Backbone bond lengths (Angstrom), bond angles and torsions (degrees), N, CA, C in turn:
res aa  C-N    CA-C-N  psi(-1)  N-CA   C-N-CA  omega(-1)  CA-C   N-CA-C  phi
1 M - - - 1.496 - - 1.519 105.08 -
2 R 1.350 113.17 137.79 1.457 120.50 -179.18 1.525 112.21 -131.86
3 I 1.398 118.04 161.83 1.424 124.16 173.64 1.552 101.56 -74.14
4 T 1.368 114.96 134.18 1.379 121.38 -177.36 1.552 117.59 -89.04
5 G 1.327 115.53 -14.62 1.470 114.81 -178.48 1.530 111.13 -164.28
6 G 1.358 115.05 174.54 1.494 121.74 175.98 1.549 111.61 79.77
7 I 1.359 116.72 -155.64 1.452 122.88 -171.04 1.455 112.56 -69.35
8 H 1.302 121.66 -22.62 1.497 125.78 -179.96 1.503 111.06 -106.11
9 R 1.289 118.22 14.21 1.405 122.46 -176.07 1.556 111.10 -50.01
10 S 1.340 115.83 135.10 1.500 125.86 -177.35 1.523 116.20 73.07
11 R 1.367 116.52 -2.39 1.464 117.27 176.25 1.543 108.36 -68.90
12 K 1.354 110.20 137.02 1.482 115.02 179.20 1.517 111.80 -83.62
13 L 1.300 115.65 145.87 1.466 124.51 175.91 1.505 109.09 -108.53
14 E 1.357 112.12 148.00 1.468 116.82 175.03 1.513 106.33 -79.54
15 T 1.427 113.81 141.35 1.462 118.26 -178.16 1.561 107.85 -124.47
16 P 1.230 114.30 157.09 1.470 118.36 -176.09 1.509 113.61 -73.46
17 K 1.257 118.48 158.12 1.438 122.94 175.04 1.566 106.53 -89.92
18 G 1.307 118.46 143.39 1.416 122.23 -177.73 1.482 114.79 79.33
19 A 1.352 114.84 -167.06 1.494 118.96 -169.67 1.507 111.03 -110.63
20 A 1.347 119.43 12.38 1.470 118.38 -179.52 1.538 114.74 -64.03
21 V 1.339 116.35 -34.09 1.420 119.10 174.05 1.502 111.59 -118.50
22 R 1.358 111.72 138.81 1.499 118.02 -176.14 1.555 111.09 -113.72
23 P 1.350 113.57 87.08 1.522 112.53 -174.88 1.568 112.25 -64.59
24 T 1.304 114.69 152.95 1.480 119.44 178.66 1.517 105.48 -71.95
25 S 1.329 113.70 134.33 1.380 119.45 -176.21 1.552 111.50 -68.42
26 D 1.406 117.71 152.92 1.413 121.05 177.94 1.472 110.26 -52.31
27 K 1.250 121.61 -48.03 1.418 127.40 -177.42 1.571 111.57 -54.37
28 V 1.304 117.20 -51.57 1.456 121.61 -178.81 1.544 108.37 -67.53
29 R 1.320 116.16 -44.53 1.494 118.70 177.36 1.508 112.88 -54.22
30 Q 1.358 116.87 -46.56 1.422 122.93 -179.11 1.598 108.58 -60.14
31 A 1.304 115.06 -43.27 1.542 117.20 -178.43 1.529 108.83 -67.72
32 V 1.335 115.34 -39.14 1.543 116.66 176.56 1.490 112.16 -57.83
33 F 1.340 116.11 -48.79 1.452 120.43 -178.15 1.474 112.87 -65.57
34 N 1.344 118.84 -35.29 1.425 119.25 172.38 1.485 115.08 -61.76
35 M 1.377 117.50 -31.73 1.469 125.89 179.19 1.565 104.40 -70.91
36 L 1.269 115.81 -45.40 1.465 120.84 -174.23 1.523 111.55 -66.06
37 K 1.364 117.46 -42.23 1.440 124.30 177.32 1.580 108.78 -59.52
38 S 1.287 114.83 -46.23 1.518 119.04 -177.51 1.484 111.89 -62.41
39 R 1.351 120.01 -26.51 1.416 127.72 -177.65 1.545 112.38 -96.23
40 D 1.384 115.50 -3.67 1.458 124.72 175.64 1.563 111.70 54.43
41 V 1.382 117.15 45.11 1.361 124.96 178.70 1.613 114.93 -107.38
42 L 1.208 112.13 0.17 1.526 118.47 -175.36 1.474 115.96 -98.82
43 A 1.265 121.52 -39.39 1.433 123.61 -172.73 1.614 109.05 -64.45
44 D 1.303 111.48 122.25 1.517 121.83 175.14 1.513 111.61 66.69
45 A 1.340 121.79 18.03 1.375 127.19 -176.21 1.574 110.54 -76.37
46 V 1.303 116.71 147.18 1.453 123.53 166.58 1.550 103.39 -91.87
47 V 1.305 116.14 124.54 1.517 122.77 -174.57 1.489 111.26 -114.14
48 I 1.277 115.35 145.11 1.489 123.39 165.58 1.512 108.49 -115.99
49 D 1.349 114.27 123.98 1.468 120.15 172.22 1.514 108.81 -104.19
50 A 1.300 117.35 86.73 1.479 121.36 179.64 1.462 110.41 -73.31
51 F 1.289 121.76 148.54 1.485 126.32 -178.58 1.547 105.23 53.53
52 C 1.322 116.07 52.01 1.454 124.00 -168.53 1.484 118.97 -64.82
53 G 1.397 114.74 -26.91 1.474 116.55 -177.14 1.556 114.40 52.09
54 T 1.315 117.39 -112.50 1.462 120.31 -179.54 1.549 111.92 -78.75
55 G 1.366 117.02 -17.54 1.404 119.74 -176.92 1.545 111.78 92.57
56 A 1.306 118.05 6.78 1.449 119.27 -172.27 1.459 116.58 -61.23
57 L 1.341 121.01 -34.40 1.423 123.19 -178.58 1.509 112.17 -73.82
58 G 1.399 116.13 -42.50 1.428 115.88 172.36 1.391 118.13 -68.25
59 L 1.317 119.11 -36.88 1.436 120.49 177.59 1.493 114.48 -70.13
60 E 1.319 114.75 -31.97 1.501 121.08 171.96 1.573 107.17 -60.43
61 A 1.355 111.99 -45.28 1.502 114.17 -178.14 1.547 113.00 -61.64
62 L 1.355 114.70 -44.37 1.494 118.35 173.48 1.516 112.55 -58.22
63 S 1.291 116.11 -42.65 1.476 120.17 179.89 1.563 111.61 -60.67
64 Q 1.310 111.49 -34.19 1.532 115.36 -172.31 1.536 112.64 -103.34
65 G 1.391 118.77 21.15 1.419 120.54 171.54 1.462 120.43 117.03
66 A 1.266 117.30 -3.76 1.562 119.14 175.56 1.516 106.21 -66.88
67 M 1.368 113.60 157.79 1.451 117.77 179.64 1.549 115.89 -92.30
68 H 1.365 112.54 -36.87 1.452 119.81 -176.56 1.523 111.89 -148.56
69 C 1.318 121.68 150.25 1.412 123.42 177.21 1.474 112.17 -134.35
70 I 1.387 118.41 132.45 1.419 123.35 171.79 1.519 108.87 -107.42
71 F 1.244 118.55 122.44 1.491 124.06 -176.37 1.539 105.79 -106.08
72 F 1.410 111.46 132.77 1.486 117.93 175.84 1.514 106.21 -122.49
73 D 1.263 114.94 143.36 1.500 124.67 167.07 1.506 108.76 -162.12
74 S 1.399 108.51 148.04 1.572 114.85 -179.78 1.494 108.84 -102.69
75 N 1.314 119.91 3.13 1.369 120.82 175.09 1.513 112.85 -103.40
76 K 1.330 120.43 122.07 1.417 127.09 -170.52 1.630 108.71 -59.00
77 S 1.293 117.11 -44.56 1.465 121.92 -178.79 1.547 109.28 -60.41
78 S 1.373 114.95 -41.85 1.526 117.20 -179.04 1.518 112.32 -69.13
79 V 1.375 114.06 -35.32 1.531 118.05 176.75 1.510 108.16 -63.03
80 Q 1.371 116.72 -42.10 1.470 118.83 -178.50 1.489 111.12 -68.31
81 L 1.290 120.68 -41.01 1.389 126.73 176.18 1.560 112.01 -61.13
82 C 1.315 116.67 -47.42 1.433 120.21 173.73 1.556 112.77 -56.35
83 K 1.317 113.30 -47.53 1.502 115.81 178.56 1.536 111.77 -58.61
84 I 1.359 118.24 -38.92 1.422 120.29 179.47 1.525 111.59 -64.15
85 N 1.401 119.58 -39.07 1.383 125.57 175.13 1.540 113.91 -65.08
86 V 1.334 112.69 -44.77 1.485 119.70 178.76 1.566 109.59 -58.28
87 E 1.343 114.47 -48.70 1.474 117.35 177.98 1.507 115.99 -68.58
88 A 1.287 118.03 -33.84 1.469 120.60 176.18 1.555 112.46 -63.91
89 L 1.356 116.32 -31.77 1.482 118.30 177.96 1.557 110.32 -93.64
90 K 1.357 118.05 0.93 1.455 123.04 175.46 1.523 107.51 65.34
91 E 1.340 116.63 44.52 1.435 120.15 -179.14 1.512 114.52 -113.03
92 T 1.313 116.62 23.89 1.441 123.00 -178.02 1.487 115.36 -62.66
93 E 1.432 112.05 -39.09 1.456 118.73 177.54 1.580 113.53 -58.42
94 R 1.358 114.53 -32.86 1.485 118.20 -171.28 1.544 108.26 -107.55
95 S 1.251 116.44 18.60 1.514 120.25 -174.70 1.496 111.25 -134.85
96 D 1.395 115.75 149.03 1.404 126.76 162.65 1.463 111.37 -129.65
97 V 1.265 117.42 120.40 1.458 122.64 178.73 1.491 111.22 -108.63
98 L 1.402 113.66 113.12 1.444 118.42 -171.88 1.540 115.15 -117.13
99 F 1.240 115.50 133.72 1.511 120.84 177.15 1.538 106.97 -82.10
100 Q 1.363 114.74 90.20 1.478 120.03 177.79 1.486 109.31 -150.44
101 D 1.306 112.36 150.44 1.539 124.24 175.66 1.502 103.73 -78.04
102 S 1.419 115.72 121.72 1.482 119.57 -179.35 1.577 114.12 -71.86
103 T 1.377 112.31 -7.95 1.437 115.94 176.54 1.534 113.69 -91.92
104 K 1.342 113.31 -11.79 1.488 119.14 -175.73 1.596 108.59 -140.89
105 L 1.328 112.95 58.62 1.473 117.28 -175.44 1.559 110.52 -75.00
106 K 1.323 112.22 147.87 1.467 118.08 170.56 1.542 107.54 -72.47
107 M 1.303 117.43 170.34 1.483 122.81 175.22 1.521 106.32 -65.93
108 R 1.366 111.74 142.97 1.450 116.85 179.29 1.566 104.89 -70.29
109 S 1.402 113.75 136.06 1.466 119.30 173.62 1.522 112.52 -77.51
110 G 1.249 120.13 156.95 1.492 120.67 -171.66 1.501 112.09 -68.21
111 D 1.329 120.14 -19.40 1.473 123.88 177.28 1.525 110.78 -82.61
112 M 1.269 119.18 -2.69 1.510 121.69 177.38 1.531 111.72 -101.94
113 P 1.317 115.24 126.67 1.500 112.01 -179.42 1.508 114.67 -73.53
114 R 1.340 116.83 159.10 1.495 121.10 173.49 1.536 110.37 -77.60
115 A 1.359 116.28 147.99 1.395 120.35 -176.61 1.558 115.51 -87.02
116 D 1.294 116.91 140.90 1.417 124.53 179.08 1.566 108.39 -99.10
117 L 1.310 115.85 -23.97 1.440 126.21 -176.78 1.507 113.00 -137.54
118 V 1.344 118.02 125.97 1.475 122.37 -178.58 1.474 111.14 -124.47
119 F 1.355 115.53 127.17 1.442 121.80 173.78 1.575 107.27 -99.50
120 L 1.259 119.70 125.12 1.449 123.81 178.11 1.530 108.76 -122.73
121 D 1.369 117.27 103.29 1.442 124.29 -174.83 1.523 106.76 -129.72
122 P 1.335 119.06 64.02 1.448 122.59 178.06 1.505 113.15 -70.48
123 P 1.321 116.83 171.75 1.497 123.54 168.97 1.583 104.67 -54.28
124 Y 1.347 113.86 135.06 1.440 120.63 -178.62 1.520 113.29 -63.21
125 N 1.323 116.64 151.39 1.420 125.71 170.24 1.538 112.84 58.96
126 K 1.228 118.06 37.05 1.496 120.17 176.13 1.557 110.88 -125.90
127 N 1.392 115.69 6.07 1.459 116.61 174.82 1.496 115.30 58.96
128 L 1.363 117.97 35.89 1.496 117.21 -174.13 1.579 111.52 -91.79
129 I 1.310 117.35 -12.43 1.519 119.21 -175.04 1.560 108.66 -64.76
130 P 1.323 121.71 -49.62 1.484 115.41 -179.18 1.510 115.90 -59.14
131 S 1.301 118.14 -37.63 1.477 119.10 -179.42 1.526 112.96 -76.07
132 A 1.343 113.96 -26.83 1.536 117.17 172.14 1.558 111.18 -70.52
133 V 1.298 114.05 -41.67 1.491 116.36 -179.60 1.559 108.95 -64.77
134 Q 1.245 115.26 -41.30 1.499 120.65 177.37 1.473 110.61 -62.36
135 S 1.286 119.45 -44.59 1.431 127.37 -178.60 1.541 109.75 -60.37
136 L 1.303 114.13 -49.29 1.443 122.30 179.65 1.544 111.96 -60.73
137 H 1.358 114.97 -42.94 1.419 120.37 178.53 1.566 112.55 -68.11
138 D 1.321 114.17 -44.55 1.534 120.12 -178.94 1.488 111.23 -68.37
139 G 1.384 119.26 -30.39 1.473 120.55 176.68 1.498 115.41 -89.65
140 D 1.330 119.18 13.72 1.451 125.29 174.49 1.553 110.08 60.53
141 W 1.277 117.98 39.80 1.433 121.42 -178.17 1.549 113.54 -92.48
142 L 1.365 116.52 -5.97 1.467 120.69 -169.42 1.499 113.55 -115.75
143 S 1.265 114.73 140.93 1.535 119.13 173.10 1.598 104.89 -74.64
144 D 1.314 114.78 165.19 1.459 118.48 178.08 1.490 114.22 -62.63
145 N 1.279 119.20 -25.74 1.442 124.91 -178.42 1.517 112.54 -105.79
146 A 1.299 119.04 22.58 1.473 119.15 -177.58 1.420 113.91 -54.88
147 F 1.344 115.49 138.26 1.421 125.06 -178.36 1.570 107.03 -111.69
148 F 1.381 117.78 138.53 1.480 120.60 -175.33 1.564 107.85 -117.95
149 V 1.338 109.87 140.04 1.504 121.24 172.52 1.559 101.79 -121.78
150 M 1.368 116.09 115.18 1.428 119.92 -179.26 1.543 111.99 -120.84
151 E 1.288 116.27 132.95 1.408 122.95 -176.32 1.541 108.78 -113.81
152 T 1.315 116.52 131.34 1.458 124.36 -176.07 1.491 111.27 -143.43
153 D 1.331 116.27 170.55 1.433 117.44 167.90 1.478 111.57 -70.45
154 K 1.360 120.52 151.92 1.439 122.10 -169.06 1.527 112.74 -61.27
155 N 1.287 115.24 -23.57 1.488 117.41 -178.76 1.544 115.34 -99.00
156 E 1.339 113.97 -3.45 1.516 118.47 -179.07 1.539 109.86 -73.84
157 K 1.371 115.74 139.06 1.369 123.89 178.66 1.582 105.86 -99.45
158 V 1.364 116.66 135.56 1.462 121.68 175.67 1.477 108.17 -119.37
159 A 1.304 118.01 123.12 1.452 123.78 174.01 1.496 107.96 -129.64
160 S 1.353 114.02 135.80 1.492 121.23 179.33 1.520 106.00 -144.09
161 D 1.335 113.27 144.57 1.515 119.69 178.09 1.517 109.20 -81.47
162 I 1.414 117.40 -17.87 1.436 116.53 -173.99 1.483 115.43 -115.73
163 I 1.357 114.62 -0.14 1.427 114.12 177.30 1.520 114.24 -122.97
164 H 1.321 115.62 137.62 1.454 120.96 -179.83 1.560 110.34 -102.90
165 I 1.296 111.13 115.85 1.529 117.19 -178.28 1.536 110.09 -83.08
166 T 1.292 114.82 122.50 1.545 119.65 -175.48 1.514 109.15 -101.56
167 D 1.275 121.66 -32.37 1.477 119.97 -173.23 1.529 107.55 -141.56
168 E 1.365 113.85 151.30 1.408 120.57 175.60 1.524 108.69 -145.14
169 K 1.330 114.05 126.42 1.481 121.91 179.47 1.554 109.50 -127.07
170 T 1.322 115.15 139.82 1.539 113.94 174.13 1.538 109.49 -114.02
171 Y 1.290 114.44 141.05 1.465 123.45 179.72 1.558 106.35 -129.79
172 G 1.281 119.04 97.10 1.440 121.80 -174.73 1.496 108.91 64.78
173 D 1.407 113.95 -121.39 1.462 122.96 -177.87 1.519 110.46 -92.35
174 T 1.311 119.46 2.48 1.448 125.75 -178.37 1.519 112.82 -106.72
175 K 1.405 114.72 134.49 1.406 119.54 178.63 1.590 106.83 -115.36
176 I 1.294 118.19 131.05 1.480 122.69 175.11 1.525 108.25 -108.47
177 L 1.379 113.69 126.94 1.471 121.31 177.09 1.489 106.98 -113.86
178 L 1.359 119.72 137.41 1.396 127.45 175.17 1.473 109.02 -116.19
179 G 1.448 118.40 140.27 1.405 115.81 -179.09 1.534 108.62 -168.82
180 F 1.305 114.99 -177.23 1.516 122.87 176.88 1.478 112.81 -145.71
181 L 1.245 120.83 170.47 1.489 124.01 -179.79 1.543 107.99 -70.22
182 K 1.325 109.63 139.78 1.460 118.44 171.21 1.489 110.06 -67.74
183 S 1.309 117.79 146.53 1.560 115.60 177.37 1.454 111.84 -97.98
């Protein structure tokens, strides 16, 4: 797995052994970032990569113009793997890697910025996106104009009382949803 664009283009990322983590494919990641660029939501953004796994989505965002990324995962191995990738790309200054469950986040501390762009790529078919969105909202992690990129199984339904889904694209078995907070 490699970074697909920006300052770290073609840099290889460490990936997990086994099937416990399902990294977003290079092809899907490239399509997502093309969509983000066309919507002008990436440049200088503060990003949250929830359910970060390898950290590929957040690191891709940093490579392609984001200002800062906060990575969350509740799996210790994933947090360690993400830290390895952040350090390998020398992005520790612009990153925070936190061992936290994205569906049960603590309140954002005052020294942490609010996110403009949020990646939600949880384990498929577990209905974790609505509770993660609610947790991010309740914990004051989101800017008023936060934009969401959600990855699910192509057959998974996502419903949230506080997020408005604007676009949906399917790539093989993967569905990408784009949206923002309802006002």
